[in-house]
C-alpha positions in Angstrom: 83.8 17.3 -85.6 81.5 14.4 -84.4 78.6 15.1 -81.8 78.6 12.8 -79.0 76.1 12.0 -76.3 77.6 14.6 -73.7 77.2 17.3 -76.2 73.8 16.7 -76.8 73.3 16.4 -73.0 74.6 19.5 -72.6 72.6 21.2 -74.9 69.5 19.6 -73.3 70.7 20.9 -70.1 71.0 24.6 -71.1 67.6 24.7 -73.2 65.9 23.3 -70.1 67.8 26.1 -68.0 66.6 28.7 -70.8 63.0 27.3 -70.6 62.8 27.6 -66.7 63.9 31.0 -66.6 61.6 32.0 -68.9 59.1 30.5 -67.2 60.1 32.2 -64.0 60.3 35.3 -65.7 56.8 35.0 -67.2 55.3 34.0 -63.8 57.0 37.1 -61.8 56.2 39.6 -64.7 54.2 42.5 -63.8 52.1 41.8 -66.9 50.8 38.1 -65.4 50.1 39.7 -61.9 46.6 40.8 -62.9 45.6 37.4 -63.6 47.2 35.6 -61.0 45.7 37.7 -58.3 42.0 36.9 -59.6 42.7 33.2 -60.0 43.9 33.6 -56.3 40.7 35.0 -55.1 38.2 32.5 -57.0 37.5 30.1 -54.4 36.1 33.2 -52.4 34.0 34.2 -54.9 30.4 34.1 -54.1 28.1 32.0 -56.3 24.7 31.5 -55.0 23.6 29.0 -57.7 26.2 26.4 -56.9 27.1 26.7 -53.4 23.3 26.7 -52.3 23.0 22.8 -52.8 26.1 21.8 -51.3 25.9 23.9 -48.3 22.2 22.6 -47.8 23.6 19.0 -48.1 26.3 19.4 -45.6 25.3 21.8 -43.0 27.9 23.2 -40.6 
């Protein structure tokens, strides 16, 4: 049996779907929730050393 381009396209499509579903499963898994919550709150973290210069140069 010879493999043609359509067989290769089918294999790549199925492999892509499996990778996509694996990433979605990882992203919505319970073990990843804590890390994503910490990353989501990073913009709201207080850091006096870095923010002092930017606030002084751009007063509101």
